[in-house]
C-alpha positions, 0 to 999 in steps of 0.5 A: 500500500502507499500514501500520497502527500500533495505538497510533499516537497514543502516544509510541513509536507516533507516532515509529514512524509518523514513522520509517516515513514517513522510510524510505519517502522514503529508499526503505528499505521493501520496499513502496511505501507511500502511507499510514500508518493510526494506530489508537488511542483518540486522534488521531495527533499526526503531521502528514503528509498520508499519515497517517490517524487512525482513532479506535476500539477493537480490540474493534470488529470493524467498524472492524478490517474496514474498516481492515485490508484486502488493501492492508495491507503491514504491521501494527505492534501497539503498543497495550496496557494496560501493566504497572501497569494490567494488574496493577490491572485483569485484565479490561481487560488481558485484553480489550485485550492478549489479545482485542484481539491475536487480533481484529487477527490475525483481521482480518489473516487475513481479507485473505488478503494475509499482511501483516507483523505486528510485535508488541511484546512485553516482557521481562516474559514472563520470571521465576523462576530466571534465568541471569546472561545469557539465551540466545535459547531461554530459556523464559518464566515471567511473574510479572505479568498483563502478562507473562502476556498478552504471552506469550500474545500471542507464541504467538498471533502466532507460530501465525498466522505458522506457518499463513501468515496473517501474516508475524510479527516478535515484538519483546521490548522492553527497558525504555524509558528515558528516555521524555519526558512524564509518568509512565505506568502501567508499573511500570518508569515510574520508570526514566525518572522518576528521570532525566527529572524531576530534569533538569527540576528536579523531585523523583522517587521510586526504588521499587527498591534501587540494585543493581537491574539493568535491560535498557534502551534509549532511545526512539529506538533502540527505534523504529529497531529496530522499523522495521528489524523490518519490513525484515528478510527472513523467511528468517533468522528461522526458524519461531520469530519471537521477537526479544529486541531489544538493550539495555544492562545497567545498575544503578539506581546506574549510572543515577544516575551517568549522571544525575550526569554530565549533570545534576550533583549537584543532579539526583541530590539530587532522587531519593529512595529510597522502597521499594515491594515490589510494584514491586520484586518485579515489576522484579527478576523481569525479566532484565537481560542477553541474548545478542543475537548473532543479532539483532545479525547481523540488523541490530538495534542497541543504544545505545552506553551509558545515558549516551548515552540520558540525553544524547539526552533532555537535548538533545531535551527539557530546556528 
C-alpha cells in the first residue's frame, strides 16, 4: 500500500512524509505501507528509498490517474496557494485550492478503494462576530479568498466522505509558528518572522498591534497531529469530519516575551512595529481560542506553551 502527500516537497509536507515513514517502522499505521508518493511542483527533499517524487500539477488529470490508484491507503492534501497569494491572485487560488481539491477527490473516487483523505484546512474559514472561545459547531464566515476556498474545500471533502468515496479527516490548522526558512506568502508569515529572524540576528517587521491574539502551534506538533489524523478510527468522528486541531492562545506581546526569554533583549530590539491594515484586518478576523475537548479525547495534542515552540526552533535551527 502507499500514501500520497500533495505538497510533499514543502516544509510541513516533507516532515509529514518523514513522520509517516517513522510510524510505519514503529508499526503505528493501520496499513502496511511500502511507499510514500510526494506530489508537488518540486522534488521531495526526503531521502528514503520508499519515497517517490512525482513532479506535476493537480490540474493534470493524467498524472492524478496514474498516481492515485486502488493501492492508495491514504491521501494527505497539503498543497495550496496560501493566504497572501490567494488574496493577490483569485484565479490561481481558485484553480489550485478549489479545482485542484475536487480533481484529487475525483481521482480518489475513481479507485473505488475509499482511501483516507486528510485535508488541511485553516482557521481562516472563520470571521465576523466571534465568541471569546469557539465551540466545535461554530459556523464559518471567511473574510479572505483563502478562507473562502478552504471552506469550500471542507464541504467538498466532507460530501465525498458522506457518499463513501473517501474516508475524510478535515484538519483546521492553527497558525504555524515558528516555521524555519524564509518568509512565505501567508499573511500570518510574520508570526514566525518576528521570532525566527531576530534569533538569527536579523531585523523583522510586526504588521499587527501587540494585543493581537493568535491560535498557534509549532511545526512539529502540527505534523504529529496530522499523522495521528490518519490513525484515528472513523467511528468517533461522526458524519461531520471537521477537526479544529489544538493550539495555544497567545498575544503578539506574549510572543515577544517568549522571544525575550530565549533570545534576550537584543532579539526583541530587532522587531519593529510597522502597521499594515490589510494584514491586520485579515489576522484579527481569525479566532484565537477553541474548545478542543473532543479532539483532545481523540488523541490530538497541543504544545505545552509558545515558549516551548520558540525553544524547539532555537535548538533545531539557530546556528
